[in-house]
C-alpha positions as CSV (number, residue, x, y, z in Angstrom):
1,M,-50.6,0.4,243.0
2,T,-47.2,1.7,240.9
3,R,-47.8,4.8,238.5
4,N,-46.9,2.3,235.7
5,E,-50.0,0.2,236.6
6,T,-52.4,2.8,236.7
7,A,-51.1,4.5,233.6
8,G,-51.6,1.0,232.0
9,R,-55.2,0.6,233.0
10,R,-56.2,4.0,232.1
11,R,-55.0,3.1,228.3
12,T,-56.8,0.1,228.4
13,S,-59.8,1.5,229.8
14,W,-59.5,4.3,226.9
15,L,-59.1,1.6,224.1
16,R,-62.3,-0.2,225.3
17,R,-64.3,3.1,225.2
18,L,-62.8,3.9,221.9
19,C,-63.6,0.6,220.5
20,A,-67.4,0.9,221.7
21,E,-68.0,3.9,219.9
22,P,-70.2,3.0,217.1
23,L,-68.6,5.4,214.8
24,V,-65.5,3.5,215.0
25,Q,-66.6,0.2,214.9
26,F,-68.5,1.9,211.4
27,L,-64.8,3.0,210.1
28,A,-63.1,-0.1,210.9
29,L,-66.0,-2.2,209.1
30,G,-66.0,0.0,206.2
31,A,-61.8,-0.4,206.1
32,L,-62.2,-3.9,206.3
33,I,-64.8,-4.2,203.5
34,F,-62.6,-1.8,201.3
35,A,-59.6,-4.0,201.7
36,L,-61.6,-7.4,201.2
37,N,-63.3,-5.5,197.8
38,G,-59.6,-4.7,196.7
39,Y,-58.7,-8.5,197.2
40,V,-61.3,-9.8,195.3
41,A,-61.5,-7.2,193.0
42,A,-57.8,-7.9,192.2
43,D,-58.6,-11.6,192.2
44,R,-61.2,-11.3,189.8
45,Q,-59.2,-9.2,187.2
46,A,-56.5,-11.9,187.6
47,Y,-59.1,-14.4,186.0
48,R,-60.1,-11.9,183.1
49,I,-58.9,-12.0,179.7
50,E,-59.8,-9.0,177.6
51,V,-59.2,-9.4,173.7
52,S,-58.6,-6.2,172.5
53,Q,-58.7,-4.8,168.7
54,S,-55.2,-4.9,168.7
55,D,-54.7,-8.4,169.8
56,L,-57.4,-9.1,167.1
57,A,-55.4,-7.3,164.6
58,R,-52.0,-9.1,165.5
59,L,-53.8,-12.4,164.7
60,R,-55.0,-11.2,161.3
61,A,-51.5,-9.8,160.4
62,Q,-50.2,-13.3,161.7
63,A,-52.6,-15.2,159.4
64,L,-51.8,-12.6,156.6
65,K,-48.1,-13.4,157.0
66,Q,-48.5,-17.4,157.6
67,W,-51.2,-18.0,154.7
68,G,-50.6,-15.1,152.5
69,K,-54.4,-14.4,152.9
70,E,-57.0,-12.3,155.3
71,P,-58.3,-15.3,157.5
72,D,-62.1,-16.1,157.0
73,A,-64.4,-16.0,160.0
74,A,-64.0,-19.5,160.7
75,Q,-60.4,-19.4,160.7
76,L,-59.9,-16.2,163.0
77,S,-62.4,-17.6,165.4
78,G,-60.1,-20.9,165.5
79,M,-56.9,-18.6,166.1
80,L,-58.8,-16.6,168.9
81,Q,-59.8,-19.9,170.3
82,D,-56.3,-20.9,170.3
83,Y,-55.0,-17.4,172.0
84,I,-57.4,-17.7,174.6
85,R,-56.5,-21.5,175.7
86,E,-53.1,-20.5,175.4
87,E,-53.3,-17.4,177.7
88,V,-55.3,-19.4,180.2
89,L,-52.7,-22.2,180.2
90,Y,-50.0,-19.1,180.7
91,R,-51.4,-17.3,183.5
92,Q,-52.1,-20.8,185.4
93,A,-48.5,-21.7,184.8
94,L,-47.6,-18.3,186.2
95,A,-50.0,-18.8,189.1
96,T,-48.4,-22.2,190.3
97,G,-44.9,-20.9,189.9
98,M,-44.1,-22.7,186.9
99,D,-41.9,-20.0,185.8
100,Q,-39.7,-20.0,188.6
101,D,-36.3,-21.9,188.2
102,D,-37.4,-23.1,184.8
103,V,-34.4,-23.1,182.1
104,I,-36.4,-23.3,179.2
105,V,-38.6,-20.3,180.3
106,R,-35.3,-18.4,181.2
107,R,-33.7,-18.9,178.1
108,R,-37.0,-18.2,176.1
109,L,-37.2,-14.9,178.0
110,A,-33.7,-14.0,177.0
111,Q,-34.1,-14.7,173.4
112,K,-37.0,-12.6,173.7
113,M,-34.9,-9.6,175.2
114,E,-32.3,-10.3,172.0
115,F,-35.1,-9.9,170.0
116,L,-36.1,-6.7,171.1
117,A,-32.4,-5.6,170.7
118,Q,-32.6,-6.7,167.2
119,A,-35.7,-4.7,166.1
120,D,-34.7,-1.7,165.0
121,V,-31.6,-2.8,162.7
122,R,-32.3,-2.3,159.3
123,E,-32.1,-3.9,156.2
124,P,-28.6,-3.0,154.7
125,S,-28.6,-1.6,151.4
126,A,-27.2,-2.4,147.6
127,E,-24.1,-0.3,148.3
128,E,-23.3,-1.9,152.1
129,I,-24.0,-5.5,150.8
130,L,-21.1,-4.7,148.0
131,A,-18.9,-3.0,150.2
132,F,-19.2,-6.0,152.5
133,Y,-18.2,-8.6,149.7
134,Q,-15.2,-6.4,148.9
135,Q,-14.2,-6.2,152.4
136,H,-14.7,-10.1,152.9
137,P,-13.1,-12.0,150.0
138,E,-11.8,-14.6,152.1
139,R,-15.8,-15.5,152.7
140,Y,-16.6,-15.7,149.0
141,G,-13.6,-17.7,147.1
142,A,-14.4,-20.9,145.4
143,P,-11.6,-23.3,146.2
144,A,-9.0,-25.0,143.6
145,E,-10.8,-27.5,141.4
146,V,-9.7,-30.7,139.3
147,A,-11.1,-32.2,136.7
148,F,-9.8,-35.7,135.4
149,K,-10.5,-39.0,134.5
150,Q,-8.5,-42.4,135.3
151,V,-7.8,-46.1,134.6
152,Y,-8.0,-48.1,137.7
153,L,-5.7,-51.4,138.4
154,S,-6.9,-53.4,141.6
155,Q,-4.7,-55.0,143.9
156,A,-6.5,-58.0,144.1
157,Q,-6.4,-58.5,140.2
158,H,-2.8,-57.7,139.6
159,G,-1.1,-58.9,143.1
160,A,2.5,-58.5,143.1
161,A,2.8,-57.3,139.5
162,L,0.8,-54.3,140.3
163,A,3.3,-51.5,139.4
164,A,4.8,-53.2,136.8
165,D,1.6,-53.8,135.3
166,A,0.6,-49.8,136.0
167,E,3.8,-48.9,134.4
168,Q,3.2,-50.8,131.4
169,A,-0.6,-49.7,131.0
170,L,0.9,-45.7,131.5
171,A,3.0,-46.5,128.7
172,Q,0.3,-47.8,126.4
173,L,-2.1,-44.9,127.6
174,R,0.7,-42.0,126.4
175,G,1.2,-44.1,123.3
176,G,-2.5,-43.7,122.5
177,Q,-3.7,-47.2,123.4
178,A,-7.0,-47.9,125.1
179,V,-6.3,-49.4,128.4
180,P,-9.9,-50.6,129.8
181,G,-8.6,-51.1,133.5
182,D,-10.5,-53.1,136.3
183,T,-14.0,-52.5,137.6
184,L,-14.5,-49.7,140.3
185,L,-17.6,-48.8,141.9
186,L,-16.6,-44.9,141.3
187,P,-16.7,-43.4,138.0
188,G,-14.0,-43.3,135.4
189,E,-14.2,-39.4,135.0
190,F,-15.1,-37.0,137.4
191,A,-16.2,-33.3,136.6
192,A,-14.5,-30.4,138.6
193,Q,-13.6,-31.4,142.2
194,S,-12.3,-29.6,145.0
195,Q,-9.4,-31.5,147.1
196,P,-11.6,-32.5,149.9
197,L,-14.0,-34.0,147.4
198,V,-11.3,-36.1,145.9
199,A,-10.1,-36.9,149.2
200,R,-13.5,-38.4,150.5
201,D,-13.4,-40.9,147.6
202,F,-9.6,-41.6,147.1
203,G,-8.0,-40.3,150.2
204,D,-5.8,-37.5,151.3
205,G,-2.6,-38.7,149.4
206,F,-4.1,-39.5,146.1
207,A,-6.0,-35.9,146.2
208,A,-2.4,-34.1,147.1
209,Q,-0.8,-35.6,144.5
210,L,-3.5,-35.2,142.1
211,F,-3.6,-31.5,142.3
212,A,0.2,-31.3,141.5
213,L,-0.3,-32.9,138.0
214,P,-0.2,-31.4,134.8
215,V,-3.1,-30.8,132.5
216,G,-3.6,-32.7,129.1
217,Q,-1.3,-35.8,129.8
218,W,-1.6,-39.1,131.2
219,S,0.2,-39.3,134.7
220,G,0.9,-41.7,137.8
221,P,0.5,-44.0,139.0
222,L,-1.4,-42.6,141.9
223,R,-2.0,-44.9,145.0
224,S,-5.5,-45.1,146.7
225,P,-7.0,-47.4,149.1
226,Y,-8.0,-49.5,146.1
227,G,-5.2,-49.9,144.3
228,L,-3.1,-47.8,141.6
229,H,-4.8,-45.2,139.4
230,L,-3.5,-43.9,136.3
231,V,-5.0,-40.1,135.7
232,W,-5.5,-37.8,133.0
233,V,-6.0,-34.3,134.4
234,T,-8.5,-32.5,131.8
235,Q,-9.0,-29.1,133.7
236,Q,-7.6,-27.0,136.4
237,A,-8.9,-24.2,138.4
238,G,-7.0,-22.2,140.9
239,E,-8.6,-20.5,143.9
240,R,-10.7,-17.6,142.9
241,L,-13.4,-15.2,144.2
242,V,-16.9,-15.6,142.9
243,S,-18.7,-13.1,141.4
244,F,-20.8,-10.9,143.4
245,A,-24.1,-11.3,141.3
246,A,-23.5,-15.3,142.3
247,V,-23.5,-14.7,146.2
248,R,-25.5,-11.5,146.8
249,D,-27.9,-13.1,148.5
250,Q,-25.4,-15.1,150.6
251,V,-23.6,-11.6,151.2
252,R,-26.6,-10.1,152.3
253,A,-27.6,-12.6,154.7
254,D,-24.1,-12.6,156.0
255,L,-24.2,-8.7,156.7
256,A,-27.6,-8.7,158.1
257,N,-26.4,-11.5,160.8
258,Q,-23.6,-9.4,161.5
259,R,-25.5,-6.5,162.2
260,L,-28.0,-8.7,164.1
261,A,-25.2,-10.3,166.3
262,E,-23.7,-6.7,166.9
263,A,-26.8,-5.5,168.1
264,R,-27.5,-8.4,170.7
265,D,-24.0,-7.9,172.2
266,G,-24.0,-4.0,172.3
267,A,-27.6,-4.5,174.1
268,Y,-26.3,-7.0,176.2
269,Q,-22.9,-5.0,177.3
270,Q,-25.2,-1.9,178.1
271,L,-27.5,-4.3,180.2
272,L,-24.4,-5.9,181.9
273,S,-22.6,-2.8,182.8
274,R,-25.6,-2.0,185.5
275,Y,-25.0,-5.2,187.4
276,Q,-22.3,-6.4,189.6
277,V,-21.7,-10.0,189.2
278,S,-20.1,-12.1,192.0
279,V,-19.0,-15.7,191.3
280,A,-18.0,-18.4,193.7
281,E,-15.3,-19.2,191.7
282,P,-14.1,-16.1,189.5
283,E,-11.2,-17.6,188.0
284,L,-13.7,-19.4,185.6
285,L,-14.3,-15.5,184.1
286,S,-10.5,-15.0,183.7
287,G,-11.0,-15.6,180.1
288,S,-14.0,-13.8,179.4
289,P,-13.8,-10.8,177.4
290,Q,-17.3,-9.9,178.3
291,V,-17.8,-10.8,181.8
292,S,-15.6,-10.3,184.8
293,A,-16.7,-10.8,188.5
294,R,-16.4,-7.8,190.6
């Protein structure tokens, strides 16, 4: 028998004697029971739902925000049952791995991180809202507008004589005579309209010519897809800045949204700086100002 075989037999004999010791068996059994209890306790904890006072306070605050009043006992009971149902389904979904590789879950979690970044954005002051309005007049300008009335001559009614009949009708109108014109589904008189609105009804060519006409006289004829029109411009207003009072709510919303976007982007850039991004086709990010493959 070799020396190695002798040493191996001695180790085996020693281990057998050790395992036969009651104290060693007791300690091993205790360790097994402790591990099993820890597993069972953790498993039980996973199936334990505790609704704390802070959870109930949040439900009450949610009801107050939604209904404008504190919930009564029945309403709070219903909200609590809905909360428990949602928690059970949520935990079961996690347990079955539904959160893995789920685009909707990924997107929702990303949105929650963005909401956290926005939490500290404060409401803009009156001075800041006014300053934003003054710094961005292009956002709060009213377009040029024209109010007009028109006499319509139908291509179907006048045929080849349409142009000559239009010139004759224009002369009559300028002479103070009434010209009834032909029937058109569009009204004969329009309140102030922007050029895009006019183009929607009469076409781009008509709209462009209309905005170049003088105020207070019969002009034309202008052509549209319907035929020819003789036009009297009653009022004309150029582009102008809308008063601050009229758009204050819109300005406040624009400034608040801009600040929220800046907060989201700033938080994202800070987080992004911690990561090294590797892309299989890095040229796809060549035009991105925010992300670069490293």
